[in-house]
Residue frames as a rotation matrix with the C-alpha (Angstrom) as fourth column:
UNK 1
0.791 -0.162 0.590 110.01
-0.582 -0.497 0.644 90.83
0.189 -0.853 -0.487 95.06
UNK 2
-0.160 -0.950 -0.269 113.41
-0.583 0.311 -0.750 89.92
0.796 0.037 -0.604 96.27
UNK 3
0.033 0.190 -0.981 113.86
0.480 0.858 0.182 87.27
0.877 -0.477 -0.063 98.92
UNK 4
-0.870 -0.348 -0.349 114.73
0.477 -0.420 -0.772 89.95
0.122 -0.838 0.531 101.57
UNK 5
-0.690 0.706 0.162 111.52
-0.663 -0.705 0.250 91.84
0.291 0.065 0.955 100.71
UNK 6
0.062 0.718 -0.693 109.53
-0.162 0.692 0.703 88.54
0.985 0.069 0.159 101.10
UNK 7
-0.368 -0.330 -0.869 111.09
0.741 0.461 -0.488 87.92
0.562 -0.824 0.075 104.50
UNK 8
-0.998 0.025 -0.059 110.42
0.014 -0.816 -0.578 91.52
-0.063 -0.578 0.814 105.77
UNK 9
-0.418 0.905 -0.081 106.86
-0.731 -0.281 0.622 91.45
0.540 0.319 0.779 104.30
UNK 10
-0.039 0.292 -0.956 106.25
0.170 0.944 0.282 87.98
0.985 -0.152 -0.087 105.74
UNK 11
-0.695 -0.336 -0.635 107.32
0.656 0.063 -0.752 89.20
0.293 -0.940 0.177 109.19
UNK 12
-0.935 0.349 0.068 105.11
-0.354 -0.900 -0.254 92.23
-0.028 -0.261 0.965 109.15
UNK 13
-0.162 0.907 -0.388 102.11
-0.643 0.201 0.739 90.23
0.748 0.370 0.551 107.96
UNK 14
-0.183 0.000 -0.983 102.82
0.482 0.872 -0.090 87.58
0.857 -0.490 -0.160 110.52
UNK 15
-0.936 -0.172 -0.307 103.01
0.352 -0.433 -0.830 90.16
0.010 -0.885 0.466 113.38
UNK 16
-0.682 0.731 0.037 99.73
-0.718 -0.678 0.158 91.73
0.141 0.081 0.987 112.26
UNK 17
-0.015 0.632 -0.775 98.06
-0.296 0.737 0.608 88.37
0.955 0.238 0.176 112.09
UNK 18
-0.476 -0.228 -0.849 99.26
0.698 0.490 -0.523 87.49
0.535 -0.842 -0.074 115.65
UNK 19
-0.998 0.027 -0.057 98.03
0.015 -0.776 -0.631 90.80
-0.061 -0.630 0.774 116.92
UNK 20
-0.389 0.900 -0.196 94.49
-0.855 -0.273 0.442 90.36
0.344 0.339 0.876 115.34
UNK 21
0.093 0.447 -0.890 94.17
-0.110 0.893 0.436 86.80
0.990 0.058 0.132 116.46
UNK 22
0.431 0.093 0.898 93.28
-0.857 -0.269 0.439 86.35
0.282 -0.959 -0.036 120.14
UNK 23
0.996 -0.090 -0.024 95.13
0.092 0.910 0.405 83.87
-0.014 -0.405 0.914 122.34
UNK 24
0.389 -0.920 0.051 98.64
-0.588 -0.206 0.782 82.99
-0.709 -0.334 -0.621 123.06
UNK 25
0.959 -0.131 -0.250 101.07
-0.154 0.501 -0.852 81.66
0.237 0.856 0.460 120.49
UNK 26
0.695 -0.716 0.071 104.29
0.211 0.297 0.931 79.81
-0.688 -0.632 0.357 121.31
UNK 27
0.538 -0.501 0.678 105.97
0.838 0.231 -0.494 80.76
0.091 0.834 0.544 118.01
UNK 28
0.027 -0.615 -0.788 108.88
0.500 -0.675 0.543 83.19
-0.866 -0.409 0.289 117.79
UNK 29
0.021 -0.108 -0.994 110.14
-0.529 -0.845 0.080 85.44
-0.849 0.524 -0.075 115.04
UNK 30
-0.895 -0.414 -0.166 110.99
-0.373 0.491 0.787 82.60
-0.245 0.766 -0.594 112.62
UNK 31
-0.629 0.735 0.256 107.55
0.715 0.675 -0.183 81.02
-0.307 0.068 -0.949 112.91
UNK 32
0.237 0.664 -0.709 105.86
0.223 -0.748 -0.626 84.44
-0.945 -0.010 -0.326 112.63
UNK 33
-0.321 -0.447 -0.835 107.81
-0.685 -0.499 0.531 85.10
-0.654 0.742 -0.146 109.39
UNK 34
-0.981 -0.068 0.180 107.02
0.043 0.835 0.549 81.69
-0.187 0.547 -0.816 107.97
UNK 35
-0.255 0.964 0.077 103.35
0.798 0.255 -0.546 82.03
-0.545 -0.078 -0.835 108.65
UNK 36
0.159 0.313 -0.936 103.38
-0.157 -0.928 -0.337 85.54
-0.975 0.201 -0.098 107.16
UNK 37
-0.666 -0.467 -0.582 105.08
-0.648 -0.023 0.761 84.46
-0.368 0.884 -0.287 103.91
UNK 38
-0.906 0.390 0.164 102.81
0.422 0.853 0.307 81.34
-0.020 0.348 -0.937 103.55
UNK 39
-0.046 0.932 -0.359 99.73
0.587 -0.265 -0.765 83.45
-0.808 -0.246 -0.535 104.45
UNK 40
-0.145 -0.073 -0.987 100.73
-0.465 -0.875 0.133 85.95
-0.873 0.479 0.093 101.75
UNK 41
-0.935 -0.253 -0.250 101.07
-0.349 0.524 0.777 83.16
-0.065 0.814 -0.578 99.16
UNK 42
-0.723 0.687 0.070 97.79
0.668 0.722 -0.181 81.49
-0.174 -0.084 -0.981 100.12
UNK 43
0.032 0.765 -0.644 95.80
0.369 -0.608 -0.703 84.65
-0.929 -0.215 -0.302 100.58
UNK 44
-0.334 -0.127 -0.934 97.01
-0.713 -0.614 0.338 86.04
-0.617 0.779 0.115 97.12
UNK 45
-0.994 -0.081 -0.077 96.33
-0.111 0.760 0.640 82.66
0.007 0.645 -0.765 95.47
UNK 46
-0.525 0.843 -0.113 92.90
0.759 0.405 -0.509 82.35
-0.384 -0.353 -0.853 96.93
UNK 47
0.018 0.487 -0.873 91.96
0.052 -0.873 -0.485 85.94
-0.998 -0.037 -0.041 96.08
UNK 48
-0.494 -0.205 -0.845 93.13
-0.752 -0.389 0.533 85.73
-0.438 0.898 0.038 92.43
UNK 49
-0.974 0.121 -0.191 91.55
-0.018 0.802 0.596 82.47
0.226 0.584 -0.780 91.73
UNK 50
-0.502 0.831 -0.239 88.21
0.865 0.474 -0.167 82.77
-0.025 -0.290 -0.957 93.57
UNK 51
0.191 0.629 -0.753 87.35
0.630 -0.668 -0.397 86.45
-0.753 -0.398 -0.524 93.87
UNK 52
0.737 -0.001 -0.675 89.29
-0.399 -0.808 -0.434 88.62
-0.545 0.590 -0.596 91.22
UNK 53
0.599 -0.494 0.630 90.98
0.664 0.746 -0.047 86.79
-0.447 0.446 0.775 88.45
UNK 54
0.661 -0.345 0.666 92.43
0.404 -0.583 -0.704 90.02
0.632 0.735 -0.246 87.22
UNK 55
0.958 -0.280 0.059 94.29
-0.192 -0.477 0.858 90.60
-0.212 -0.833 -0.510 90.53
UNK 56
0.475 -0.873 -0.113 98.04
0.121 0.192 -0.974 91.10
0.872 0.448 0.197 90.04
UNK 57
0.386 -0.439 -0.811 100.75
0.922 0.153 0.357 90.94
-0.033 -0.885 0.464 92.66
UNK 58
-0.036 -0.447 0.894 101.50
0.192 -0.881 -0.433 94.50
0.981 0.156 0.118 93.80
UNK 59
-0.608 -0.292 -0.738 102.33
0.772 -0.005 -0.635 96.12
0.182 -0.956 0.229 97.08
UNK 60
-0.524 0.525 0.671 99.33
-0.334 -0.851 0.405 98.09
0.784 -0.012 0.621 98.25
UNK 61
-0.502 0.408 0.762 96.68
-0.855 -0.104 -0.508 98.09
-0.128 -0.907 0.401 101.07
UNK 62
0.574 0.781 -0.245 94.72
-0.816 0.572 -0.086 95.30
0.073 0.249 0.966 99.34
UNK 63
0.295 -0.523 -0.799 97.65
-0.174 0.793 -0.583 92.93
0.939 0.311 0.143 99.10
UNK 64
-0.802 -0.518 0.296 98.48
-0.372 0.046 -0.927 93.43
0.467 -0.854 -0.229 102.80
UNK 65
-0.122 0.872 0.474 94.83
-0.963 0.013 -0.271 92.80
-0.242 -0.489 0.838 103.73
UNK 66
0.694 0.372 -0.616 94.71
-0.591 0.784 -0.191 89.60
0.412 0.497 0.764 101.68
UNK 67
-0.188 -0.855 -0.483 98.04
-0.142 0.510 -0.848 88.44
0.972 -0.091 -0.217 103.04
UNK 68
-0.718 -0.011 0.696 96.97
-0.688 -0.148 -0.711 89.11
0.111 -0.989 0.098 106.66
UNK 69
0.347 0.917 0.197 93.75
-0.925 0.369 -0.088 87.09
-0.154 -0.152 0.976 106.14
UNK 70
0.524 -0.250 -0.814 95.83
-0.270 0.858 -0.437 84.17
0.808 0.449 0.382 104.73
UNK 71
-0.527 -0.849 0.034 98.07
-0.248 0.116 -0.962 84.44
0.813 -0.516 -0.272 107.68
UNK 72
-0.361 0.512 0.780 95.30
-0.929 -0.127 -0.347 84.49
-0.079 -0.850 0.522 110.16
UNK 73
0.713 0.596 -0.369 93.76
-0.652 0.757 -0.038 81.38
0.257 0.267 0.929 108.50
UNK 74
0.156 -0.731 -0.664 97.22
-0.038 0.667 -0.744 79.60
0.987 0.141 0.077 108.84
UNK 75
-0.708 -0.421 0.567 97.72
-0.509 -0.251 -0.823 80.77
0.489 -0.872 -0.037 112.40
UNK 76
0.152 0.865 0.478 94.26
-0.980 0.194 -0.040 79.41
-0.127 -0.462 0.878 113.43
UNK 77
0.767 0.115 -0.631 95.00
-0.405 0.850 -0.337 76.18
0.498 0.514 0.698 111.61
UNK 78
-0.281 -0.927 -0.247 98.42
-0.139 0.294 -0.946 75.89
0.950 -0.231 -0.211 113.31
UNK 79
-0.593 0.028 0.805 96.90
-0.791 -0.203 -0.576 76.39
0.147 -0.979 0.143 116.76
UNK 80
0.509 0.849 0.143 94.19
-0.857 0.516 -0.015 73.79
-0.087 -0.115 0.990 116.10
UNK 81
0.706 -0.235 -0.668 96.68
-0.133 0.883 -0.450 71.19
0.696 0.406 0.592 114.88
UNK 82
-0.443 -0.896 -0.032 99.26
-0.115 0.092 -0.989 71.85
0.889 -0.434 -0.144 117.57
UNK 83
0.019 0.570 -0.821 96.54
0.779 0.507 0.370 71.65
0.627 -0.647 -0.434 120.31
UNK 84
-0.928 -0.352 -0.126 96.88
0.364 -0.775 -0.517 75.18
0.085 -0.525 0.847 121.48
UNK 85
-0.064 0.949 -0.310 93.83
0.832 -0.121 -0.541 76.98
-0.551 -0.293 -0.782 122.77
UNK 86
-0.261 0.054 0.964 92.39
0.721 -0.654 0.232 79.65
0.642 0.755 0.132 120.61
């Protein structure tokens, strides 16, 4: 994927993660994008190493779901570490 595609994908994943995670979040567009990109990387890594070793990186519903789960994990971790209420 190109860098622009990663940024767009990260923003979409970050927005979905914020919508699915209850509570207020102080982050703006940049933080949403960074959490989405990092969530996609962490979610894909965890899925390919622990659940399905044959998983390849492709753009489909499964990759979006794995990325959103990774972003939700990071968002909850961010809120816990920053002292924000869940």
